[in-house]
DRENDO-1510 file (C-alpha; in Angstrom, 1 decimal, always signed):
<recs>
REC; n; res; u; v; w
REC; 1; MET; +83.1; +119.1; +94.9 .
REC; 2; ILE; +85.7; +117.8; +97.1 .
REC; 3; LEU; +83.6; +114.3; +98.2 .
REC; 4; TYR; +83.2; +113.7; +94.4 .
REC; 5; TYR; +86.8; +113.9; +93.8 .
REC; 6; MET; +87.8; +111.6; +96.9 .
REC; 7; ILE; +85.2; +108.9; +95.7 .
REC; 8; LEU; +86.4; +109.0; +92.4 .
REC; 9; SER; +90.1; +109.1; +93.1 .
REC; 10; HIS; +89.4; +106.1; +95.4 .
REC; 11; LEU; +87.8; +104.1; +93.0 .
REC; 12; LEU; +90.4; +105.0; +90.5 .
REC; 13; TYR; +93.3; +104.0; +92.5 .
REC; 14; ASP; +92.0; +101.6; +94.8 .
REC; 15; PHE; +90.5; +99.3; +91.4 .
REC; 16; HIS; +91.9; +100.5; +88.0 .
REC; 17; TRP; +95.6; +102.0; +88.9 .
REC; 18; GLN; +96.4; +99.7; +91.8 .
REC; 19; GLY; +97.8; +96.7; +89.3 .
REC; 20; GLN; +98.3; +93.4; +89.4 .
REC; 21; PHE; +101.7; +93.4; +91.7 .
REC; 22; VAL; +100.2; +95.6; +94.2 .
REC; 23; GLY; +96.9; +93.7; +94.4 .
REC; 24; THR; +98.7; +89.9; +94.8 .
REC; 25; TYR; +101.4; +90.9; +97.0 .
REC; 26; LYS; +99.6; +94.0; +99.6 .
REC; 27; SER; +98.2; +91.2; +101.5 .
REC; 28; LYS; +101.8; +88.9; +101.4 .
REC; 29; ASN; +104.1; +91.9; +102.3 .
REC; 30; LEU; +103.6; +94.9; +104.9 .
REC; 31; PHE; +105.9; +97.0; +102.8 .
REC; 32; VAL; +104.0; +96.7; +99.9 .
REC; 33; LEU; +100.7; +97.2; +101.9 .
REC; 34; PHE; +102.2; +100.5; +103.7 .
REC; 35; ILE; +103.6; +101.8; +100.1 .
REC; 36; HIS; +99.8; +101.4; +98.6 .
REC; 37; CYS; +98.0; +103.0; +101.4 .
REC; 38; LEU; +100.6; +106.1; +101.6 .
REC; 39; THR; +100.1; +106.5; +98.1 .
REC; 40; TYR; +96.5; +106.1; +98.5 .
REC; 41; ALA; +96.3; +108.3; +101.1 .
REC; 42; MET; +98.4; +111.2; +99.5 .
REC; 43; PHE; +96.1; +110.6; +96.0 .
REC; 44; VAL; +92.8; +110.5; +97.6 .
REC; 45; GLY; +93.7; +113.5; +100.5 .
REC; 46; LEU; +95.1; +115.7; +98.2 .
REC; 47; PRO; +92.5; +118.6; +98.3 .
REC; 48; TYR; +93.0; +119.1; +102.0 .
REC; 49; VAL; +96.3; +119.6; +101.8 .
REC; 50; LEU; +95.9; +122.0; +98.3 .
REC; 51; LEU; +93.1; +124.0; +99.6 .
REC; 52; TYR; +93.5; +124.2; +103.2 .
REC; 53; ASN; +97.1; +122.7; +104.3 .
REC; 54; ASN; +95.7; +120.1; +106.7 .
REC; 55; TYR; +97.4; +117.2; +106.8 .
REC; 56; TYR; +95.1; +115.1; +109.2 .
REC; 57; PRO; +92.7; +113.4; +106.7 .
REC; 58; LEU; +95.9; +112.0; +105.1 .
REC; 59; ILE; +96.7; +110.2; +108.2 .
REC; 60; ILE; +93.4; +109.2; +109.0 .
REC; 61; LEU; +93.0; +107.7; +105.1 .
REC; 62; LEU; +96.7; +106.0; +105.7 .
REC; 63; VAL; +95.9; +104.5; +109.1 .
REC; 64; SER; +92.2; +103.4; +108.3 .
REC; 65; HIS; +92.7; +101.9; +104.9 .
REC; 66; SER; +96.1; +100.3; +106.2 .
REC; 67; VAL; +93.6; +98.6; +108.9 .
REC; 68; ILE; +91.0; +97.7; +106.7 .
REC; 69; ASP; +93.1; +96.2; +104.0 .
REC; 70; ASP; +94.9; +94.0; +106.4 .
REC; 71; CYS; +91.6; +93.1; +108.0 .
REC; 72; LYS; +90.4; +91.9; +104.7 .
REC; 73; SER; +93.5; +89.9; +103.7 .
REC; 74; ARG; +93.6; +88.5; +106.9 .
REC; 75; LEU; +89.8; +87.2; +106.4 .
REC; 76; ILE; +90.5; +85.9; +103.0 .
REC; 77; LYS; +93.5; +83.8; +104.6 .
REC; 78; LEU; +91.1; +82.2; +107.5 .
REC; 79; PHE; +88.0; +81.9; +105.1 .
REC; 80; GLY; +89.0; +82.0; +101.3 .
REC; 81; GLU; +87.8; +85.1; +99.3 .
REC; 82; LYS; +83.8; +85.6; +99.5 .
REC; 83; PHE; +82.3; +87.7; +97.0 .
REC; 84; TRP; +80.9; +89.7; +100.0 .
REC; 85; MET; +84.1; +91.0; +101.4 .
REC; 86; LEU; +84.8; +93.4; +98.6 .
REC; 87; TYR; +81.4; +95.0; +99.4 .
REC; 88; VAL; +82.2; +95.3; +102.8 .
REC; 89; ASP; +86.0; +96.5; +102.4 .
REC; 90; GLN; +84.7; +99.1; +99.9 .
REC; 91; ALA; +82.0; +100.1; +101.9 .
REC; 92; PHE; +84.7; +100.9; +104.7 .
REC; 93; HIS; +86.6; +102.7; +102.6 .
REC; 94; LEU; +83.6; +104.8; +101.7 .
REC; 95; ALA; +82.5; +105.6; +105.1 .
REC; 96; PHE; +85.8; +106.6; +106.0 .
REC; 97; ILE; +85.8; +108.9; +103.0 .
REC; 98; VAL; +82.5; +110.4; +103.7 .
REC; 99; ALA; +83.7; +110.7; +107.5 .
REC; 100; ILE; +86.4; +112.9; +106.9 .
REC; 101; TYR; +84.2; +114.9; +104.2 .
REC; 102; ILE; +81.7; +115.7; +107.1 .
REC; 103; ALA; +84.6; +116.4; +109.7 .
REC; 104; TYR; +87.0; +118.2; +107.4 .
</recs>
């Protein structure tokens, strides 16, 4: 059940609730990227805090999401936005979610 929550919350937060401002400026401003990744980690990792009082998944989600989004924005700056970048980005996010679920 936790895995389903994490995947659903990832899809909602990273797409639907992100908003135009964050989508545009997270690649241009590190503070916007940090706030986006921090709130994402708190939202997606919430079950581990509430059920197990475990904050490590939040830290892993924060760091991994920051690195993945930053790498994607750097690739876009180098090569322009390509259709495959979204799929690679999402595959890495989902891989970390599944890894956290398995590990914790």
